[in-house]
N, C-alpha and C positions, 0 to 999 in steps of 0.2 A: 844362742847367735839371733840379733834380730839382722834383718836383713829383707830386702822387697824383692822378691824372687819368682816376679811373675812368667817372666819369660824360661826359669827353670821347670816349675809346677806346669807348666800348659807342653811343656817339652816329653815333661813325665806321663801328663795325658795322656798323651799323642801316643806314647809307645806303648801304657797300658792298653790302649785300646784297639794296637797295631800287632802286638807280640802274638807270637805262636806258644800255645799252650796244649798239653796233652789231654785228645777227647778220652773221657773215658765213659763207656757205655757199660751203664749198669742195669740188670732186669728189674723191675718194679714187681714189688708181692705186695698184692692188697687182699690176699686170702686168710686163713687163720691167723691170731694173735700170735708174736714171736716174744721170743725174750728179747729183751734192752738191757743189755749192761754197760753205763758208765764207772770206769776202774782209773783212778789215780794215784801214782807214785810219786814224789818229789825226792830231793837231796835236803828238801826242808824238815824238821820236827813233825813226827805225826802225831794224833794219828790221820790216816788216810782213810778216804769213803771211796766206797762201792754203793752205785745204787741199780737195783733191780726193778725192772717196770715190763708190761706188756703192750707190744704195739697194736694201736688203734690205726683203722681206716684212715686214707687220706683225708676223706669230707669229712671227718669226724673229728671234735674238738680236740685242743690239745692238751686234754685228761688223761693220763698214763695212767692205768690200773699196777698201784706198788703188788712185786712178789712179795709175799713174807715165806716165811721159812726156809729161806738158801743156807746151803751150806757151801761157807766161801772158804778156801784156803789160798794163800797167799807165799811162795818159798821164790828163793834166790838162787843163785850159782855157789854160795857161798855155805850152803846146808842150812840158812837160815827159815824156817818157816813161821806162820801165825796164822791161826783160823779169827774170822773175824766175827762180831758181835752183832746182830742187830737192836741198833739206837732205836730206831721210830719204822713203821710198814716201810719195807722196801731201803732200808736206810741201814748200812754195815759198815763197820771202822773196825781198822786193826786195834791193835793191842800195844804192841810195843817192838812194833817194826820199825826198821830203820833203812830209807834209801839211802843211794849211793850210787856216783856217776861212775860208769864203766862195768856195773853187774847189769845182770840178764835176769828177769825176773819173769815169773810164770801165776797164773790164778787160774783156779777152779773153781767152778761155781756150778753146784749140783741144784736144779730143779727140778722135782716131781721124775725124778730118777734118770733126768738126762742131764751130763755133764758136759759144762762147755768151757774150753780151755783157750787162752790167749798169751800170747808170750811178748814182751817188750824189752828194747835191751835201752837202759840211763845211757844219753851219750855222756860224752868230758863236757866238763862245766867252762863254757864259755863268758866272760864277764862282760855282763852289762855295765858297761862305760857312765852312760849318761842320755838325757834328753836336751835336745835343744828344738827350735822352731825355725820355720820361714813363715814371711809374708808374700802375698799378694794383692794386688788391688783388683777390685772389680763392682760389678755397679751396686752390689750389697756394700761395700766398704771391704775394710778390711779383712782379708783372710787369711785365717792362721794352718798351719799346718806340721804337725808333730814328727818330729824326726828320732827314734831310738839307735843309739849310738851302740857298736859294739865291732870290735876287729876279729873278723872273720879267719878261722885257721888256715894256714896255705897248705895246699896239699890233700885236704880232707872236705869228704863229702858232710855238709851240713845241712840242718834242715830246723827251724825256729817259728816260732807263733808268739805274734804279741797282741796281746788283749789291752783296749783300750777303756779308760773308764774316765769320763767327767763329772766333776762335780760328782763322785761318789757313786755315779750310776755305769753302770757296764753298757756300753754302745756297739762296740764291733770288736773284731779278732780279725788278724791279717797274718799270712802265710808269709815267708819267705824262704828263697833254698837259695843256694850260692853259686849256681851255675856260673855265672855273672861278675861276680864278688869274692870269687876266692883271694883269699888273702887281702882283701881290703877293710876300710872301717865302711858300714852300712851307713849309706848318704841318701835311702829311698824312704821318704815320708809315707806316715800313715793315711792313705789317702778314701776317707773315709769323706762321702756325700751325702749321707743320711744325718750329720748331728756337722752344727756350725760353730766354730771354736769362737769365744769370744773373749776380750780383754777381762782380767779377773778369775776366769774359768780355771778351774784347779783338776788338771790330768793326771792322770795314772796308769803306766803303762806296765804291763805284766808282760815278761821277757823267760820263754819258755824253749831251752834246747830239746828238740823231740826227735826220732827216732823216724825211721820212712815208713813204717807202716802207717805210724799217727800222723804224719802229713797226710799219706796217702789218704786217709779218711776222711780228715777235713779237710781237703783240696776236692775230693770227692763230692763231698757235701756244698762244698760253693759251687761248685759246676753244677749240679743238680739244682741249687736256688736260683743258679743264673739264667738257667735254660728253659725259656718262655715257651718255646717249640715244641719238647719233646715231652713225655708223660712222665709223671716224678717218678724219682726213683732211691732206691736205698743208698747211703755209703757205702760204703769198702769196708767190712769191719774185719779184723784181725781176729777175732772171735770164730771158733770151728760152729757147727753143728747149727746152723743156719741164724744164728742168735746175732743181732743189731747191737751196734754200742760198739765201744772203742776198751783198750786196756792199753794206759800212756804211761809209762815209766820217763820224766823229763827234769830238769835242774830248773830252777824257779829263782827270781827274782822280780824286785818291782824299784819304779822310780818315778818321782812326782816333780809336773814342774807349775809355776803358778803362771799363768800367762799376762805380761803386763799392761 
């Protein structure tokens, strides 16, 4: 779709600036290093990867020490289980596990005698139909805004995450819920103000259907990153025993558009 939509985009910007959002208060923990776990299972063929590191102070650089020798088991509510193999320091992979929508997954990560557990339910598949775009004119010339399109199932609570790649480089991730779009085709653009799209750019969008706990984790991360007045804080993890990070079982799809 190619159309001039300056008024459309301006309206969206105004709504984004004035809309009410839930404020999440998170305790800042700058004390001893904590275990950080990032784990994903999708409906695509594996192997799936789990990364285990240790946290560092907020003022430190972003070099997170790898945790080696962890014992990790993933299982689902159908009785399937898989023990992960460490393929490189702090990187663990499944062997033959296969994710599927509608199943609930549990991960147990044992580090130095402490077991960290999280659970995630993979939502039903929502078809990622297409990618389109709108344009608006400005002082810097034509601006492009990508719109991922999917039909939200009516009468269900759904959460989505879209990750945008421009010319092969990941640039931003966006969260959606269907509070105001239940049963409708998504028409909200990816409002990325850090990257200016240009004619000829190749844009890929990764589309994930995520569960509420995963949405809360990434939403609280956004709130922390965008709050310039409060002290930095840790996102809401679905792991117990004070582990940081997240465990997400989600569906996966990816589509591409080349801007004219």
